[in-house]
N, C-alpha and C positions, 0 to 999 in steps of 0.2 A: 663210632670214631673212625677216622681214616686209618687204613692199615699201612700207610707209608709214612716214613719220617718226613718232616717238612724240608722242602728244598725250594730254592728261589723260584723255580718254574713249576713247582708242584709235581714233579716227576717221581716215579718209583725208582729207588736205587738199592733194593735188596740184593744180596749176593747168594748165589748157589754155594753149597758146601758149608753154609752156616748151620747153626743148630736148628733154625726154623725151616730152612730149605735144603735138606740133604739131597744128594743126587740119587734118584731111584728110577728104575725103569717104569714106563707107563705113568709118569706123574706130571710131566710138563707138556705144554702146548704153546705154539708160536703163532701169533697173528702178524701177517705181513701184507704189503702191496707190492706187486712186481714192478710197479712204476717207480717206487721210491728208492733212491740211491742208498739211503741209510738202512732201510730194510734189506736191501740186496746185500749189504755187508754181512748181515747175519745169515742170509741164505747161502752165500758163497762159503762162509766158514762152516756151516752145517753140512754142506755137500762135501767139502774137502776133508773134513774130519770124520765122515761116514756116520753121521748122527741122525739120518732120516728116520730110522726105526724108533729112536728115542724121543724125537721132537716132531710130531705130526703138525701139519699146517692148516690154517684157515686163511684164505686169501681174499681180500676185498677187491671190488671192481675199481678200475682206474678213474671212473667218472660215473655219475655226477657227484660233486661234493656239496653243492648247495642243497638246502632243504633237509638238513639232518646230518650232514657229514658223510664220511666214507661208509659205503654200504656193501652188503653181501648180496650176491644173486639169490634169487628164490629157488633156483635149481642149479645143478652142476653144469647144465648145458646152456644157461642163459648168456654167459659171457665166457668164452673159452679161456682157460688159465685161472679164472677166479673160482672160488668154491663157496658153498654155504658155510655158515658158522657151524663147524662140526660139534662144538660143545653145547651151545645154547640155542642154535637156530635163530640168532638175533637178526634183525633187519639192518641195524646200523652198528658200527664199531663203538659208538658212544655208549650203547647199552652194555657192552662188555666192561667198559671203564666204570660205569655206574654200579655194576654188580660188585665190583671191588670196593668202591667208595661212593655211596649214594650222594654225598655232598661235593663230589669233585667238580671243579669249575675250570680246569685247565684245558689244554689242547688234547684232542683225541687222535693221537698219531700212531704210526707203525714204525718199528716193530714193537710187539708186546710179548713178553714171556709170562705165561700164565701157569699157576700152580693148581692142578685139578684137585689135589688133596685138601688144601685149605681154602680153595675157591677164591683166589685173589691174584692180583698182578704181582709178579716178583720184580720185574724191571721193564722199563720202556725206553732205556737209553742204549742206542745201538752199539756204542763202543764198549759199554759194560757187558752187554750180552755177547758180543764177539769174543771178548777176553775170557768170559766164563766158559764158552763153548770150546775155547782153545785147549783147555786142560780138564775141565770139570768132569767130563764123561769118559775120560781115558780108562778108568778102571772097569767101566761097563762094556767097553769094546771087546769083541771076541778075540781069542788068542791069535788068530791069523791076521788081525788088523794091525800088524806091526807098523806099517807105513803111516797109517792114520794116527796111531798113538804117538809116533815120534814127531809128527808135524807140530811145530811150535811157531806160531806167528808173532809171538812177543818174547823172543829168547833173551835171557838175562844179559848176554854179552853185547846185544845190539840195542838194548833199551835206551841208552843215552842218545844214539842216533835216531831211533824211532821217535822218542819224545821230542827231540829237536825239530824233526820234520813235522810232526803233528802240531807243534806250536804255531806254525805258519800255514800249513796245508789246509787245516780246517777253516780258519777265518778268511784266508785269502783265496782259496780255490773251492773247496767243497761247499762252503757257505757263500763264497765270493760270487759265484755265478748267480745266486739268488739276489745278493745285494745289488748287482748290476741290473739284473732282469726286472726287479721290482722297484727300481729307483723312481722317485717321483719328480726329479728335475734333472736337467742336462748335466750339471756339474757332478752330482752324486753318481749318475750313470757313468760318466767318463772316468771319474776317479776309480771306481770299482772295476770297470772294464779293464783298465790298464793294470790294476793289481792282479786280476785273473791272468792276464797274459804274462806279467812278470813272473808269476808262479810257474806257469808252463815253461817259461824260459829257464827257470832254475832247474826244473826236472830234466829238461832237454840237455842243459849243460852238464848236469851230473852224469847222465848216461853217456854223453860224449866223452867225459873224462874217465869213465870206468867202462871201457869197451868190452871187457870180459864178463860183465854182469848181465845175466839173463833176466834177473829181477832187480829192483831198485837198489837193494843193499847186498846183493849176492844171493843168499837164500830168500825164498819167498817169505814175506812178513805181512803184518797187518797194513803196512804202507801200500803194498801192491793192491790189496783188496780195496782199501779206501780210495785210492787213486783210480783204480779200474772203474768203480761204480759211478764216478763222476765223468771220466773221459769216454766211456762207452756211450754216454748220452750227449757228448759235446757236439760232434758233427751232425748227429741225428736230430737233435732238437734244440739244445742250448744255443747253438750258433745263431740260428735265425730267430728263435722264440725270445731269447734274452738279449738279442742284438750284440752278440759277441763276434763281430764280423772282422776283427783285425786279422784273423787267420783261422785255419782249420788244422786238426790233428793230422789228417792224411796228407795235406799239402805243404804244411809249414813246419812240422815237427817230426822229422824222419826217425829219430831214435825212439821217441815216445810212440810213434805210429807202429813200429815193429814190436815194441814192448806190448802194446795193446793187442795187436794181432796174435802175438804169442799166447797171451793169457786166454784170449777168446777161442782160438783154434786148437791149442796144444795142452792146455791144463784142464783135464777132465773135471766137470762139475761147474766150471765158470760159465761157459756158453749156455749150459742148461738152465741157469738162473736168469738169463737175459731175454726178456720178451719185449721186442721193439714195438709191437702193437700196443701193449699196455703203456709203455713209456711215452710214445708219441701221442696217444689219445688222452692220456692223463694231462700232459702239459697243454696241449692245444684245446682241450675241451673243459678245463677246470679253471682257467684264468681269464675270465670274461673281460677284465680291465685291459689285458694285453691282447687277447684274440677274441673280440666280441662275437664274431660269427662262428667261432668254434670249428673252423675248417682245419683239418689235419693235413699238413703238407706232405706231398710225395717227396721221396728221396731222403738222403743221398742213396744212390744205387751203386754198390750194395751197402747195407748198413755197416758192415765191417768188410774191408777188402780182403781178398783171398790170400791164403798163405802160399807163397811161391817156392819154387825150387831154390832160388837164391836165399830166401828166408830159412829154408831147411838146412842149407849148408851152414849158415850162420848159427843155427841152433845146435847142430851136431858138433861144431867146433867148440862149443861151450859145455854141452852136457853129454856128448857121445851119441851113438846111434840109438 
């Protein structure tokens, strides 16, 4: 029998801190791809909360996807940044899914939170995993990890605002880039392309109207993480690959551009989860209908523009030296 409750898309939605999945050291494992913006949400949360020792990783290669789906390298050196499957030495990610449910027929996606004790998937929905990591491991953190323990990316007082932004950011921007990029006709493409840029306009206006915010809502929340993992890919691959050519973050959205640079350069743990080789080669070499010759484009140069003295003055005015 499947070990996950029925959901519309067949995903696993178990929760940590339930009777079946208590939080324990050396119990859980995470499967990710560095190319995936949804998996990167989990990676950023894991880094910022200081959970690397509690949640070791296995990392699939960014391509190829055909002929069995996402796969692991055969050695740690085969594709830098990817790893072997540290738990089962699987060749493909789908083998991991089928260990949890041999009859599973859904998508084989990342991220995956795996329970080593019961030998099954706990959850494969990125928002669920982010929110679990936000607080679930706090009691395991060492006594000197006060800053990590106090980080809360979904605080009670900001949940109405976070939920409101999530209600349009996910369909219009995080998923919107794919709706435009994979459109099968001109009208669908144009409609979704404009929705993407309307969403960017909303964030740009919000930052313009809240000039003292260093993050979207003041303190750093899950909105910053979810937005970052989309926008760090925007100029680098989405713009040309998904034909999102109305504008770029670096040239047309000055407030978002500085916000992006700040996260990349000044928030420890964010840049470390961002691998542009994995990102660019995944999109350019996995979508044969969009890029049949699988040529990975050069540029932009640099991937993220430098943090300047002017930027540092702006930062110090908001957070201090």
